C-alpha positions as CSV (number, residue, x, y, z in Angstrom):
1,M,-31.8,-8.0,77.6
2,R,-34.3,-6.6,75.2
3,I,-36.4,-3.7,76.6
4,A,-39.6,-2.4,75.0
5,L,-40.7,1.2,75.3
6,I,-44.4,1.8,75.0
7,N,-46.2,5.2,75.2
8,E,-49.9,5.8,75.3
9,N,-51.6,8.7,73.5
10,S,-51.7,11.4,76.3
11,Q,-47.9,11.3,76.7
12,A,-46.8,10.3,73.2
13,A,-45.1,13.6,72.7
14,K,-42.5,12.6,75.3
15,N,-41.5,9.4,73.5
16,G,-38.2,10.9,72.2
17,V,-37.2,12.2,75.6
18,I,-38.0,8.8,77.3
19,Y,-36.3,6.8,74.6
20,N,-33.1,8.8,74.8
21,A,-32.8,8.5,78.6
22,L,-33.6,4.8,78.4
23,K,-31.2,4.1,75.5
24,K,-28.3,5.9,77.2
25,V,-28.6,3.6,80.2
26,A,-29.3,0.5,78.2
27,D,-26.3,1.1,76.0
28,A,-24.0,1.2,79.0
29,H,-25.2,-2.3,80.0
30,G,-25.2,-3.7,76.4
31,F,-29.0,-4.0,76.4
32,E,-31.2,-3.4,73.4
33,V,-34.1,-0.9,73.4
34,V,-37.0,-1.5,71.0
35,N,-39.3,1.5,70.6
36,Y,-42.8,0.4,69.9
37,G,-44.2,3.9,70.1
38,M,-46.4,5.9,70.1
39,Y,-43.8,8.1,68.5
40,T,-45.8,11.3,68.4
41,A,-49.2,12.5,69.5
42,E,-50.3,12.4,65.8
43,D,-49.5,8.7,65.2
44,E,-52.2,6.9,63.2
45,A,-52.2,4.1,65.8
46,Q,-53.5,5.8,69.0
47,L,-52.8,3.7,72.1
48,T,-54.7,4.0,75.4
49,Y,-53.2,2.8,78.6
50,V,-55.4,-0.3,78.5
51,Q,-53.9,-1.1,75.1
52,N,-50.4,-0.6,76.6
53,G,-51.3,-3.6,78.8
54,I,-52.4,-5.7,75.9
55,L,-49.2,-4.9,73.9
56,A,-46.9,-5.4,76.9
57,A,-48.5,-8.8,77.7
58,V,-48.1,-10.0,74.1
59,L,-44.4,-8.9,74.0
60,L,-43.5,-10.3,77.4
61,N,-45.4,-13.6,77.1
62,S,-44.1,-14.3,73.6
63,G,-40.5,-13.7,74.6
64,A,-40.3,-10.8,72.0
65,V,-38.9,-8.7,74.9
66,D,-37.6,-9.3,78.4
67,Y,-38.7,-6.0,80.0
68,V,-41.3,-3.3,79.3
69,V,-41.0,0.4,80.2
70,T,-44.3,2.2,79.9
71,G,-46.5,4.7,81.7
72,C,-49.2,7.3,81.3
73,G,-50.1,10.6,82.9
74,T,-50.0,9.3,86.5
75,G,-48.6,5.9,85.8
76,E,-51.4,4.3,87.7
77,G,-53.6,3.3,84.7
78,A,-50.7,1.8,82.8
79,M,-49.6,-0.1,85.9
80,L,-53.1,-1.5,86.5
81,A,-53.6,-2.4,82.8
82,L,-50.3,-4.3,82.6
83,N,-51.0,-6.2,85.9
84,S,-54.4,-7.3,84.4
85,F,-52.5,-9.9,82.3
86,P,-50.7,-13.1,83.0
87,G,-46.9,-13.1,82.8
88,V,-46.6,-9.5,83.8
89,I,-45.4,-8.0,87.1
90,C,-45.5,-4.2,86.7
91,G,-44.4,-1.7,89.3
92,H,-45.4,2.0,89.7
93,V,-42.1,3.9,89.6
94,E,-41.7,7.6,90.3
95,D,-38.1,7.9,91.2
96,A,-34.8,6.1,91.5
97,L,-35.5,4.6,94.9
98,D,-38.8,3.1,93.6
99,A,-36.9,1.7,90.6
100,Y,-34.2,0.1,92.8
101,T,-36.5,-1.4,95.4
102,F,-39.0,-2.7,92.9
103,A,-36.2,-4.4,91.0
104,Q,-34.5,-5.9,94.0
105,I,-37.6,-6.8,96.1
106,N,-40.3,-7.5,93.6
107,D,-38.2,-8.7,90.7
108,G,-40.8,-7.7,88.1
109,N,-40.6,-7.4,84.3
110,A,-42.3,-4.0,83.7
111,I,-42.6,-0.5,85.1
112,A,-45.1,2.2,84.7
113,I,-43.9,5.8,85.1
114,P,-46.0,9.0,85.6
115,F,-45.0,11.0,82.6
116,A,-47.2,14.0,83.4
117,K,-47.6,14.2,87.2
118,G,-44.5,15.9,88.6
119,F,-42.8,15.9,85.2
120,G,-41.3,19.3,84.9
121,W,-37.8,20.8,84.9
122,G,-35.3,18.0,85.2
123,G,-37.8,15.4,84.1
124,D,-35.3,13.9,81.7
125,L,-32.7,13.6,84.4
126,N,-35.2,11.9,86.7
127,L,-35.9,9.3,83.9
128,E,-32.2,8.7,83.5
129,Y,-31.8,8.1,87.3
130,I,-34.8,5.8,87.3
131,F,-33.3,3.6,84.6
132,E,-29.8,3.7,86.1
133,K,-31.2,2.2,89.4
134,L,-33.6,-0.1,87.7
135,F,-30.8,-1.9,85.8
136,C,-27.7,-1.2,87.9
137,E,-27.7,-4.8,89.4
138,P,-29.3,-8.1,88.6
139,S,-32.8,-8.0,89.9
140,G,-34.3,-10.0,92.7
141,Q,-31.3,-9.9,95.0
142,G,-33.4,-8.5,97.9
143,Y,-33.3,-5.2,99.8
144,P,-31.9,-4.9,102.3
145,R,-29.8,-8.0,101.5
146,E,-30.6,-9.7,104.8
147,R,-34.2,-9.8,103.6
148,A,-33.3,-11.6,100.4
149,V,-34.5,-15.1,101.4
150,P,-38.1,-14.2,102.4
151,E,-38.4,-11.7,99.6
152,Q,-37.3,-14.3,97.0
153,R,-39.7,-16.8,98.6
154,N,-42.6,-14.3,98.4
155,K,-41.8,-13.7,94.7
156,K,-42.0,-17.4,93.9
157,I,-45.3,-17.6,95.8
158,L,-46.7,-14.7,93.8
159,D,-45.6,-16.3,90.5
160,Q,-47.4,-19.5,91.6
161,V,-50.6,-17.6,92.6
162,K,-50.6,-15.8,89.2
163,T,-50.5,-19.2,87.3
164,V,-53.8,-20.1,89.1
165,T,-55.6,-16.7,89.0
166,Y,-54.8,-15.8,85.4
167,R,-56.0,-17.5,82.2
168,K,-54.0,-18.3,79.1
169,L,-53.1,-15.2,77.2
170,T,-54.1,-16.5,73.8
171,D,-57.6,-17.2,75.1
172,I,-57.8,-13.7,76.6
173,L,-56.7,-12.1,73.3
174,R,-59.4,-14.0,71.4
175,E,-62.1,-13.1,73.8
176,L,-61.3,-9.4,74.2
177,D,-62.9,-6.9,71.9
178,R,-61.3,-7.5,68.5
179,D,-60.9,-3.8,67.6
180,L,-59.3,-3.1,71.0
181,V,-56.7,-5.7,70.6
182,K,-56.1,-4.9,66.9
183,G,-55.5,-1.3,67.8
184,A,-53.0,-2.3,70.5
185,L,-51.0,-4.2,67.9
186,S,-51.2,-1.8,65.0
187,G,-48.3,0.5,65.7
188,E,-46.2,1.6,62.8
189,H,-43.3,-0.9,63.5
190,F,-45.1,-3.5,65.6
191,K,-45.1,-6.4,63.0
192,E,-41.6,-5.7,61.9
193,Y,-40.2,-5.8,65.5
194,F,-42.5,-8.5,66.8
195,D,-42.0,-11.0,63.9
196,A,-38.2,-10.6,64.2
197,S,-38.1,-11.5,67.9
198,C,-41.3,-13.5,68.9
199,K,-40.4,-16.9,70.4
200,D,-43.9,-18.3,70.9
201,A,-45.6,-19.8,67.8
202,E,-49.0,-20.0,69.4
203,I,-49.1,-16.3,70.4
204,K,-47.8,-15.3,67.0
205,A,-50.5,-17.3,65.3
206,V,-53.2,-15.5,67.3
207,V,-51.6,-12.1,66.7
208,D,-51.5,-12.8,62.9
209,E,-55.2,-14.0,63.1
210,I,-56.2,-10.7,64.8
211,L,-54.3,-8.5,62.4
212,A,-55.4,-10.4,59.3
């Protein structure tokens, strides 16, 4: 599994702490973590939580990554932004129980964490516990297990609903404000990482067009 870490500007200073906690857990499972930044609050490319959603959607829909870990001050804005796009199911996760139940019941592909609200002493440990429970088992198995069948059925229904209620990502990218999208895709290492792992030629063509 390839996991992307994305930070917006208000919480960019915590990127290193988040990355270390995520990589520790990912390494134990043989997963790869790709840090798309922001890396510091002073980065030239300043991401808003809305741009987190754009970047996450491009990465997930293109197959460049399998999972996205992101957030903002409360986690709410990032969660809403990511869920605004097709191909993304993002949960709001504050603790290990949220992480486990979201993974097992909702079987999503992204989480948004509050990196300011309640993030004090022991915040790094809480992150580590979140990631441990998020990835401790294959997702979508249901919780409690006797609820697995209806929960899996509901997830399939949600996926079907989203194919109807969301438009094609490439059309969305072309119709959004060009500077907004370009800013979301202008991180220091975006092109390097994205070009190496993108699996969708159509999305890549649109990204190249926007960044040209």
